[in-house]
ROLUM-395851 format. One record per residue: residue number from 1; residue in one letter; x, y, z of N, C-alpha, C in turn. Coordinates in Angstrom, 2 decimals, decimal comma. Example, Ala and Ser with C-alpha at 12.3 -4.5 7.8 and 13.67 -1.06 7.14 Angstrom:
! ROLUM-395851
> gugu_vopa_nc1_nc2_nc3_cac1_cac2_cac3_cc1_cc2_cc3
> 1_A_13,19_-5,69_7,80_12,30_-4,50_7,80_13,20_-3,30_7,80;
> 2_S_12,85_-2,25_7,08_13,67_-1,06_7,14_12,90_0,03_7,87;
! end
This chain:
! ROLUM-395851
> gugu_vopa_nc1_nc2_nc3_cac1_cac2_cac3_cc1_cc2_cc3
> 1_X_45,98_-1,33_-29,18_45,92_-0,76_-27,86_45,16_0,57_-27,88;
> 2_X_45,46_1,40_-28,88_44,80_2,70_-29,00_43,31_2,53_-29,25;
> 3_X_42,95_1,53_-30,04_41,54_1,24_-30,33_40,80_0,81_-29,07;
> 4_X_41,44_-0,04_-28,26_40,83_-0,48_-27,00_40,60_0,68_-26,05;
> 5_X_41,53_1,59_-25,99_41,40_2,76_-25,12_40,26_3,64_-25,60;
> 6_X_40,15_3,85_-26,88_39,08_4,66_-27,46_37,72_4,02_-27,19;
> 7_X_37,63_2,69_-27,39_36,37_1,98_-27,13_35,99_2,04_-25,65;
> 8_X_36,94_1,88_-24,79_36,70_1,94_-23,35_36,17_3,32_-22,95;
> 9_X_36,77_4,37_-23,51_36,33_5,73_-23,21_34,90_5,97_-23,71;
> 10_X_34,60_5,43_-24,89_33,25_5,57_-25,44_32,23_4,80_-24,60;
> 11_X_32,60_3,59_-24,15_31,72_2,81_-23,29_31,39_3,58_-22,00;
> 12_X_32,41_4,20_-21,43_32,21_4,99_-20,21_31,28_6,17_-20,47;
> 13_X_31,46_6,81_-21,61_30,62_7,96_-21,99_29,17_7,51_-22,19;
> 14_X_28,98_6,35_-22,83_27,64_5,81_-23,04_26,97_5,53_-21,69;
> 15_X_27,70_4,89_-20,79_27,16_4,60_-19,45_26,79_5,89_-18,71;
> 16_X_27,66_6,91_-18,83_27,39_8,20_-18,18_26,11_8,82_-18,74;
> 17_X_25,95_8,77_-20,05_24,75_9,34_-20,68_23,49_8,55_-20,30;
> 18_X_23,60_7,22_-20,25_22,46_6,39_-19,84_22,02_6,71_-18,43;
> 19_X_22,99_6,92_-17,56_22,64_7,20_-16,16_21,94_8,55_-16,03;
> 20_X_22,19_9,46_-16,93_21,52_10,76_-16,89_20,10_10,67_-17,44;
> 21_X_19,86_9,82_-18,43_18,56_9,71_-19,07_17,62_8,83_-18,25;
> 22_X_18,04_7,68_-17,78_17,19_6,72_-17,10_16,51_7,27_-15,85;
> 23_X_17,22_7,94_-14,94_16,53_8,43_-13,75_15,42_9,42_-14,07;
> 24_X_15,61_10,27_-15,06_14,56_11,24_-15,40_13,32_10,51_-15,89;
> 25_X_13,50_9,54_-16,77_12,37_8,77_-17,30_11,69_8,01_-16,17;
> 26_X_12,49_7,36_-15,35_11,94_6,58_-14,24_11,20_7,50_-13,28;
> 27_X_11,76_8,64_-12,96_11,12_9,56_-12,02_9,78_10,06_-12,55;
> 28_X_9,69_10,35_-13,85_8,43_10,82_-14,42_7,37_9,73_-14,30;
> 29_X_7,76_8,50_-14,63_6,80_7,38_-14,53_6,41_7,18_-13,07;
> 30_X_7,38_7,25_-12,18_7,10_7,08_-10,75_6,21_8,20_-10,23;
> 31_X_6,50_9,44_-10,63_5,70_10,59_-10,19_4,26_10,48_-10,66;
> 32_X_4,06_10,03_-11,91_2,70_9,88_-12,43_1,96_8,80_-11,66;
> 33_X_2,62_7,69_-11,38_1,99_6,61_-10,63_1,68_7,06_-9,20;
> 34_X_2,60_7,78_-8,58_2,39_8,28_-7,22_1,20_9,22_-7,17;
> 35_X_1,10_10,13_-8,14_-0,03_11,06_-8,17_-1,35_10,32_-8,32;
> 36_X_-1,35_9,30_-9,17_-2,57_8,51_-9,38_-2,96_7,81_-8,08;
> 37_X_-2,00_7,20_-7,40_-2,28_6,51_-6,15_-2,76_7,47_-5,06;
> 38_X_-2,14_8,65_-4,98_-2,54_9,62_-3,98_-3,98_10,06_-4,21;
> 39_X_-4,37_10,23_-5,47_-5,74_10,64_-5,78_-6,73_9,56_-5,34;
> 40_X_-6,36_8,30_-5,52_-7,25_7,20_-5,16_-7,31_6,99_-3,65;
> 41_X_-6,28_7,35_-2,94_-6,22_7,02_-1,53_-6,42_8,22_-0,60;
> 42_X_-6,85_9,33_-1,13_-7,07_10,50_-0,27_-8,21_10,22_0,70;
> 43_X_-7,99_10,49_1,96_-9,03_10,28_2,97_-10,12_11,33_2,81;
> 44_X_-11,37_10,90_2,96_-12,53_11,80_2,90_-13,37_11,56_4,14;
> 45_X_-14,05_12,58_4,59_-14,94_12,43_5,75_-16,25_11,80_5,30;
> 46_X_-16,85_11,04_6,20_-18,11_10,40_5,88_-18,95_10,14_7,12;
> 47_X_-20,20_9,77_6,88_-21,13_9,41_7,96_-21,44_7,93_7,80;
> 48_X_-21,34_7,19_8,91_-21,47_5,74_8,86_-22,56_5,25_9,79;
> 49_X_-23,35_4,32_9,28_-24,34_3,61_10,07_-24,12_2,13_9,80;
> 50_X_-24,90_1,29_10,47_-24,76_-0,14_10,27_-26,14_-0,73_9,97;
> 51_X_-26,14_-1,83_9,25_-27,39_-2,54_8,96_-27,13_-4,02_9,10;
> 52_X_-28,19_-4,78_9,23_-28,07_-6,23_9,46_-29,07_-6,96_8,58;
> 53_X_-28,80_-8,24_8,31_-29,74_-9,00_7,48_-31,05_-9,22_8,21;
> 54_X_-32,13_-8,76_7,62_-33,45_-8,91_8,24_-34,51_-8,87_7,15;
> 55_X_-35,59_-9,57_7,38_-36,72_-9,53_6,45_-37,51_-8,25_6,69;
> 56_X_-36,87_-7,13_6,41_-37,48_-5,84_6,66_-37,03_-4,87_5,57;
> 57_X_-37,96_-4,18_5,00_-37,61_-3,19_3,98_-36,72_-2,11_4,59;
> 58_X_-36,99_-1,74_5,84_-36,20_-0,72_6,52_-34,73_-1,14_6,61;
> 59_X_-34,48_-2,40_6,87_-33,11_-2,91_6,98_-32,53_-3,33_5,64;
> 60_X_-33,33_-3,34_4,60_-32,81_-3,66_3,28_-32,89_-5,13_2,90;
> 61_X_-33,47_-5,93_3,75_-33,61_-7,35_3,44_-32,37_-8,16_3,76;
> 62_X_-32,27_-9,32_3,13_-31,15_-10,21_3,41_-30,19_-10,37_2,23;
> 63_X_-30,55_-9,80_1,07_-29,72_-9,94_-0,12_-29,27_-8,55_-0,59;
> 64_X_-27,97_-8,42_-0,88_-27,43_-7,14_-1,33_-27,84_-6,86_-2,77;
> 65_X_-27,60_-5,65_-3,22_-27,90_-5,27_-4,60_-27,11_-6,11_-5,60;
> 66_X_-25,98_-6,65_-5,18_-25,16_-7,51_-6,05_-25,51_-8,99_-5,90;
> 67_X_-26,51_-9,31_-5,06_-26,97_-10,69_-4,94_-26,33_-11,51_-3,84;
> 68_X_-25,56_-10,87_-2,96_-24,94_-11,59_-1,84_-25,96_-11,83_-0,74;
> 69_X_-26,03_-13,03_-0,21_-26,94_-13,34_0,89_-26,22_-13,01_2,20;
> 70_X_-26,67_-11,96_2,87_-26,04_-11,52_4,11_-26,22_-12,52_5,25;
> 71_X_-27,20_-13,41_5,13_-27,38_-14,46_6,15_-26,24_-15,48_6,07;
> 72_X_-25,68_-15,64_4,88_-24,56_-16,58_4,70_-23,24_-15,95_5,13;
> 73_X_-23,03_-14,69_4,77_-21,77_-14,03_5,12_-21,91_-12,52_4,97;
> 74_X_-21,23_-11,80_5,84_-21,18_-10,34_5,77_-19,93_-9,89_5,01;
> 75_X_-19,22_-10,87_4,43_-17,96_-10,60_3,75_-18,01_-11,10_2,31;
> 76_X_-17,23_-10,42_1,47_-17,08_-10,82_0,08_-15,59_-10,73_-0,24;
> 77_X_-15,01_-11,84_-0,66_-13,57_-11,89_-0,95_-12,72_-11,36_0,21;
> 78_X_-13,17_-11,61_1,43_-12,40_-11,20_2,60_-12,66_-9,78_3,07;
> 79_X_-13,49_-9,03_2,37_-13,80_-7,65_2,74_-15,22_-7,57_3,30;
> 80_X_-15,41_-6,71_4,29_-16,74_-6,53_4,87_-17,63_-5,79_3,87;
> 81_X_-18,85_-6,26_3,73_-19,78_-5,67_2,77_-20,28_-4,32_3,28;
> 82_X_-20,36_-3,36_2,37_-20,84_-2,02_2,71_-21,78_-1,53_1,61;
> 83_X_-22,80_-0,80_2,03_-23,68_-0,10_1,09_-23,09_1,30_0,90;
> 84_X_-22,92_1,70_-0,35_-22,26_2,97_-0,64_-23,07_3,75_-1,66;
> 85_X_-22,77_5,05_-1,79_-23,47_5,88_-2,78_-23,24_5,36_-4,20;
> 86_X_-24,18_5,64_-5,10_-24,06_5,13_-6,48_-22,83_5,65_-7,23;
> 87_X_-22,22_6,72_-6,76_-21,02_7,25_-7,42_-19,84_6,28_-7,30;
> 88_X_-19,89_5,41_-6,29_-18,83_4,41_-6,13_-19,28_3,11_-6,78;
> 89_X_-18,55_2,65_-7,78_-18,95_1,42_-8,49_-18,93_0,20_-7,56;
> 90_X_-19,76_-0,78_-7,89_-19,72_-2,03_-7,16_-18,31_-2,61_-7,23;
> 91_X_-17,93_-3,32_-6,19_-16,64_-3,99_-6,04_-15,48_-3,03_-5,80;
> 92_X_-15,76_-1,75_-5,53_-14,72_-0,82_-5,11_-14,30_-1,21_-3,69;
> 93_X_-13,00_-1,32_-3,46_-12,49_-1,68_-2,14_-12,16_-0,39_-1,39;
> 94_X_-12,63_-0,32_-0,15_-12,46_0,87_0,68_-11,76_0,54_1,98;
> 95_X_-11,14_1,55_2,56_-10,72_1,51_3,96_-11,59_2,52_4,67;
> 96_X_-12,17_2,10_5,78_-13,03_2,96_6,58_-12,43_3,04_7,97;
> 97_X_-12,25_4,25_8,46_-11,70_4,46_9,81_-12,76_5,15_10,66;
> 98_X_-13,33_4,38_11,59_-14,36_4,89_12,48_-13,94_4,56_13,92;
> 99_X_-13,87_5,57_14,76_-13,48_5,38_16,16_-12,15_4,64_16,30;
> 100_X_-11,22_4,87_15,40_-9,92_4,22_15,47_-9,91_2,79_14,97;
> 101_X_-11,05_2,28_14,53_-11,14_0,93_13,97_-11,05_1,02_12,46;
> 102_X_-10,12_0,29_11,88_-9,95_0,29_10,43_-10,69_-0,91_9,85;
> 103_X_-11,65_-0,63_8,97_-12,47_-1,67_8,34_-12,09_-1,72_6,87;
> 104_X_-11,73_-2,92_6,40_-11,50_-3,14_4,97_-12,84_-3,58_4,40;
> 105_X_-13,38_-2,79_3,49_-14,75_-3,03_3,02_-14,80_-3,06_1,49;
> 106_X_-15,91_-3,62_0,99_-16,14_-3,66_-0,45_-17,58_-3,24_-0,73;
> 107_X_-17,75_-2,43_-1,75_-19,08_-1,94_-2,13_-19,84_-3,06_-2,84;
> 108_X_-20,89_-3,57_-2,17_-21,71_-4,64_-2,74_-23,19_-4,33_-2,60;
> 109_X_-23,52_-3,16_-2,05_-24,92_-2,85_-1,78_-25,18_-1,36_-1,96;
> 110_X_-26,44_-1,02_-2,07_-26,91_0,36_-2,16_-27,99_0,55_-1,10;
> 111_X_-28,51_1,74_-0,99_-29,59_2,00_-0,06_-30,24_3,32_-0,40;
> 112_X_-31,53_3,43_-0,09_-32,28_4,64_-0,43_-31,70_5,91_0,19;
> 113_X_-31,17_5,81_1,41_-30,63_6,98_2,11_-29,11_7,10_1,96;
> 114_X_-28,52_6,20_1,19_-27,07_6,19_1,03_-26,70_7,09_-0,15;
> 115_X_-26,38_8,33_0,18_-26,03_9,34_-0,82_-24,87_10,17_-0,30;
> 116_X_-24,15_10,81_-1,22_-23,05_11,68_-0,82_-21,94_10,90_-0,14;
> 117_X_-21,66_11,24_1,11_-20,62_10,57_1,89_-21,22_9,72_2,99;
> 118_X_-22,37_9,11_2,73_-23,02_8,23_3,71_-22,81_6,78_3,31;
> 119_X_-22,51_5,95_4,32_-22,26_4,54_4,10_-22,99_3,73_5,16;
> 120_X_-23,34_2,51_4,81_-24,01_1,59_5,72_-23,18_0,30_5,74;
> 121_X_-22,67_-0,06_6,91_-21,78_-1,22_7,05_-22,59_-2,42_7,53;
> 122_X_-22,43_-3,55_6,86_-23,14_-4,77_7,23_-22,57_-5,35_8,53;
> 123_X_-23,45_-5,60_9,49_-23,08_-6,21_10,77_-24,00_-7,41_11,02;
> 124_X_-23,65_-8,27_11,99_-24,39_-9,52_12,14_-25,84_-9,41_12,60;
> 125_X_-26,16_-8,44_13,47_-27,51_-8,43_14,04_-27,94_-7,04_14,49;
> 126_X_-29,17_-6,97_14,93_-29,80_-5,71_15,35_-29,03_-5,06_16,50;
> 127_X_-28,61_-5,85_17,47_-27,87_-5,31_18,62_-26,59_-4,62_18,16;
> 128_X_-25,83_-5,30_17,27_-24,60_-4,70_16,75_-24,89_-3,42_15,98;
> 129_X_-25,97_-3,42_15,22_-26,33_-2,23_14,43_-26,67_-1,06_15,36;
> 130_X_-27,47_-1,32_16,40_-27,84_-0,26_17,33_-26,65_0,22_18,15;
> 131_X_-25,77_-0,72_18,53_-24,56_-0,34_19,27_-23,65_0,54_18,41;
> 132_X_-23,61_0,25_17,11_-22,78_1,04_16,20_-23,34_2,46_16,09;
> 133_X_-24,64_2,57_15,94_-25,28_3,89_15,84_-24,92_4,63_14,58;
> 134_X_-24,80_5,95_14,71_-24,43_6,83_13,60_-23,12_7,51_13,99;
> 135_X_-22,11_7,35_13,15_-20,78_7,87_13,48_-20,17_8,64_12,32;
> 136_X_-19,33_9,56_12,68_-18,53_10,28_11,69_-17,16_9,62_11,66;
> 137_X_-16,61_9,47_10,48_-15,29_8,88_10,33_-14,71_9,28_8,99;
> 138_X_-13,75_8,52_8,54_-13,15_8,83_7,24_-13,04_7,55_6,42;
> 139_X_-12,95_7,73_5,12_-12,87_6,61_4,20_-11,99_6,98_3,01;
> 140_X_-11,49_5,94_2,35_-10,73_6,17_1,12_-10,82_4,93_0,24;
> 141_X_-10,61_5,16_-1,04_-10,62_4,08_-2,02_-9,24_3,43_-2,02;
> 142_X_-9,24_2,11_-1,91_-7,99_1,36_-1,97_-7,77_0,83_-3,37;
> 143_X_-8,83_0,26_-3,95_-8,74_-0,22_-5,35_-10,10_-0,27_-5,98;
! end
């Protein structure tokens, strides 16, 4: 009986000590992950224009830098194709907020004037591109 009581008390002490150690370890791992995610998802200001598939050097042609034919689709893996500065690697997924419209986009193209915080969003035609114009908005990296 005395042995059982001693073992029970030790089990309780072990559980108490585990509960003190686990949250600290978990919180550090969680805090590091949260900081990493916040760095990736910080909103930044940008300037946005639109382009469309056309046999024109000014419009960039019909094929993206990654080889996507814009005449077939303006989307890649469900994301709208965007031309982005070279600092953003191809296949980076972005959220773009322009005029309250949230666009889920993927970097699949480049452009001669696409530098800094400038982006060019693929749209279906010339009318849509001209209607879009040049806008200020915000963007962030999702993945």
